[in-house]
VOLUM-932424 format. One record per atom (N, C-alpha, C, O, CB): x, y, z; residue in one letter. Coordinates in steps of 0.1 Angstrom, whole numbers, padded with zeros to 4 digits, always signed. Glycine has a CB too. Example, Ala and Ser with C-alpha at 12.3 -4.5 7.8 and 13.67 -1.06 7.14 Angstrom:
% residues 2
+0132-0057+0078A
+0123-0045+0078A
+0132-0033+0078A
+0142-0033+0085A
+0113-0045+0090A
+0128-0022+0071S
+0137-0011+0071S
+0129+0000+0079S
+0134+0011+0080S
+0141-0006+0057S
//
This chain:
% residues 69
+0361+0404-0023M
+0374+0397-0022M
+0379+0393-0036M
+0371+0389-0044M
+0372+0384-0013M
+0391+0396-0038K
+0397+0393-0052K
+0410+0386-0050K
+0419+0391-0042K
+0399+0407-0060K
+0412+0375-0056D
+0424+0367-0055D
+0428+0364-0040D
+0440+0363-0037D
+0436+0374-0062D
+0418+0361-0032G
+0421+0357-0018G
+0424+0369-0009G
+0426+0367+0003G
+0432+0348-0018G
+0423+0381-0014L
+0426+0393-0006L
+0413+0401-0004L
+0404+0400-0012L
+0436+0403-0014L
+0413+0408+0007F
+0401+0416+0010F
+0404+0430+0011F
+0416+0434+0013F
+0394+0411+0023F
+0394+0439+0010S
+0396+0453+0011S
+0395+0457+0026S
+0385+0453+0033S
+0386+0460+0002S
+0403+0466+0030F
+0402+0471+0044F
+0391+0481+0045F
+0387+0484+0056F
+0415+0478+0048F
+0385+0485+0034D
+0373+0494+0034D
+0360+0486+0034D
+0349+0492+0034D
+0374+0503+0022D
+0361+0473+0034D
+0349+0464+0035D
+0341+0467+0047D
+0347+0466+0058D
+0353+0449+0033D
+0328+0471+0047P
+0321+0474+0059P
+0319+0462+0068P
+0319+0464+0080P
+0307+0479+0055P
+0318+0450+0063I
+0317+0438+0072I
+0330+0436+0079I
+0330+0433+0091I
+0313+0426+0064I
+0341+0438+0073F
+0354+0437+0079F
+0356+0447+0090F
+0360+0444+0101F
+0366+0438+0069F
+0352+0460+0087K
+0353+0470+0097K
+0345+0467+0109K
+0349+0470+0120K
+0349+0484+0091K
+0333+0462+0107E
+0324+0459+0118E
+0329+0448+0127E
+0328+0449+0139E
+0310+0455+0113E
+0335+0438+0121R
+0339+0426+0129R
+0354+0426+0134R
+0358+0418+0142R
+0337+0414+0120R
+0361+0436+0129N
+0376+0436+0132N
+0377+0438+0147N
+0372+0448+0153N
+0382+0447+0124N
+0385+0430+0153G
+0388+0431+0167G
+0377+0426+0177G
+0378+0428+0189G
+0391+0445+0171G
+0367+0419+0171K
+0356+0415+0179K
+0354+0399+0179K
+0359+0393+0169K
+0343+0421+0175K
+0348+0394+0189K
+0346+0379+0189K
+0331+0377+0191K
+0324+0386+0195K
+0354+0372+0201K
+0326+0366+0187A
+0312+0362+0188A
+0308+0360+0203A
+0316+0355+0210A
+0308+0350+0180A
+0296+0364+0206L
+0291+0362+0220L
+0277+0356+0218L
+0268+0361+0211L
+0290+0375+0228L
+0276+0344+0223Y
+0263+0336+0222Y
+0254+0339+0234Y
+0258+0337+0245Y
+0266+0322+0220Y
+0242+0343+0231I
+0232+0345+0242I
+0219+0337+0239I
+0217+0333+0227I
+0229+0360+0244I
+0211+0335+0249D
+0199+0328+0247D
+0190+0336+0237D
+0189+0348+0237D
+0191+0328+0261D
+0183+0328+0229R
+0175+0334+0218R
+0163+0342+0223R
+0160+0352+0217R
+0169+0323+0209R
+0158+0339+0235D
+0147+0347+0240D
+0152+0360+0245D
+0146+0371+0244D
+0140+0339+0252D
+0165+0360+0251L
+0171+0373+0255L
+0174+0381+0243L
+0173+0394+0244L
+0184+0370+0263L
+0178+0375+0232L
+0180+0383+0220L
+0168+0390+0214L
+0168+0401+0210L
+0186+0374+0209L
+0157+0382+0215V
+0144+0388+0211V
+0140+0400+0219V
+0136+0410+0214V
+0132+0377+0212V
+0142+0398+0233D
+0140+0410+0242D
+0149+0421+0239D
+0144+0433+0239D
+0141+0405+0256D
+0162+0419+0237L
+0171+0429+0234L
+0167+0437+0221L
+0168+0449+0221L
+0185+0424+0232L
+0164+0430+0211K
+0160+0436+0198K
+0147+0445+0200K
+0146+0456+0195K
+0157+0426+0187K
+0138+0440+0208A
+0125+0447+0210A
+0128+0460+0219A
+0123+0471+0216A
+0115+0438+0218A
+0137+0458+0229F
+0141+0470+0237F
+0148+0480+0228F
+0146+0492+0229F
+0150+0465+0248F
+0157+0476+0220A
+0165+0485+0211A
+0155+0492+0201A
+0157+0504+0199A
+0176+0477+0203A
+0146+0485+0196K
+0137+0491+0186K
+0128+0501+0193K
+0125+0512+0188K
+0128+0480+0180K
+0123+0498+0205A
+0115+0507+0213A
+0122+0520+0216A
+0116+0531+0218A
+0110+0501+0226A
+0136+0519+0217N
+0144+0531+0221N
+0151+0536+0209N
+0160+0545+0210N
+0154+0527+0232N
+0148+0531+0197S
+0155+0536+0185S
+0170+0535+0186S
+0177+0545+0182S
+0150+0550+0181S
+0175+0524+0191K
+0190+0522+0192K
+0194+0509+0186K
+0186+0501+0183K
+0194+0523+0207K
+0207+0508+0184C
+0213+0496+0179C
+0214+0485+0190C
+0220+0488+0200C
+0227+0499+0172C
+0209+0473+0188P
+0210+0463+0198P
+0225+0460+0202P
+0228+0457+0214P
+0204+0450+0193P
+0234+0460+0193Q
+0248+0457+0196Q
+0253+0468+0205Q
+0261+0465+0214Q
+0256+0456+0183Q
+0250+0480+0202N
+0255+0491+0210N
+0250+0490+0225N
+0257+0493+0234N
+0252+0505+0204N
+0237+0487+0226I
+0231+0485+0239I
+0238+0474+0247I
+0241+0476+0259I
+0216+0483+0238I
+0240+0463+0240A
+0246+0451+0247A
+0260+0454+0251A
+0264+0451+0262A
+0246+0439+0238A
+0268+0460+0242E
+0282+0464+0246E
+0283+0474+0257E
+0291+0472+0266E
+0289+0469+0233E
+0274+0484+0257Y
+0273+0494+0267Y
+0270+0488+0281Y
+0276+0490+0291Y
+0263+0505+0264Y
+0259+0479+0281A
+0255+0473+0293A
+0266+0464+0299A
+0268+0464+0311A
+0242+0465+0291A
+0272+0456+0291L
+0282+0447+0296L
+0294+0454+0301L
+0299+0451+0312L
+0286+0437+0285L
+0298+0464+0294R
+0310+0472+0298R
+0307+0479+0311R
+0315+0479+0320R
+0314+0483+0287R
+0295+0485+0312L
+0292+0492+0324L
+0291+0483+0336L
+0295+0486+0347L
+0278+0499+0322L
+0284+0471+0334L
+0283+0462+0345L
+0296+0456+0350L
+0298+0453+0362L
+0273+0451+0341L
+0305+0453+0340I
+0317+0447+0344I
+0326+0456+0352I
+0333+0452+0361I
+0325+0442+0331I
+0325+0469+0349H
+0334+0479+0355H
+0327+0487+0366H
+0332+0497+0370H
+0339+0489+0345H
+0316+0482+0371S
+0308+0489+0381S
+0313+0487+0395S
+0309+0494+0404S
+0294+0485+0381S
+0322+0478+0398N
+0328+0475+0411N
+0317+0472+0421N
+0317+0477+0432N
+0336+0486+0416N
+0307+0464+0417N
+0296+0460+0426N
+0287+0472+0431N
+0281+0471+0441N
+0301+0453+0438N
+0287+0483+0424Q
+0278+0494+0427Q
+0265+0493+0419Q
+0265+0485+0409Q
+0285+0507+0424Q
+0255+0499+0424K
+0242+0500+0416K
+0245+0507+0403K
+0252+0517+0402K
+0231+0506+0424K
+0239+0502+0392V
+0241+0507+0379V
+0228+0511+0373V
+0218+0505+0374V
+0248+0496+0370V
+0228+0523+0367L
+0217+0528+0359L
+0221+0529+0344L
+0231+0536+0341L
+0213+0542+0365L
+0214+0522+0336L
+0217+0523+0322L
+0211+0535+0315L
+0199+0538+0316L
+0211+0510+0315L
+0219+0543+0309D
+0215+0556+0302D
+0214+0553+0287D
+0223+0557+0280D
+0224+0568+0306D
+0204+0546+0283V
+0203+0542+0269V
+0201+0554+0260V
+0206+0553+0248V
+0191+0532+0267V
+0195+0564+0265D
+0193+0576+0256D
+0206+0582+0252D
+0207+0589+0241D
+0185+0587+0264D
+0217+0580+0259S
+0230+0586+0256S
+0237+0579+0244S
+0247+0584+0239S
+0239+0587+0267S
+0232+0567+0241L
+0238+0559+0230L
+0235+0565+0216L
+0240+0560+0206L
+0234+0545+0231L
//
């Protein structure tokens, strides 16, 4: 940041742009991180994928395909 301005190429800005914080239980976060590490995936990608899939499932049974992430 220079003179109160930021760069649009800033990696933190790119990561957070258009997103809001989501607060979850700390034990669930520990489990999510362990699950992500065991599957060599990003915890954020897994959480976003799972939430999006569950919200749009129309009450159908859902199978998470973590390998495709």
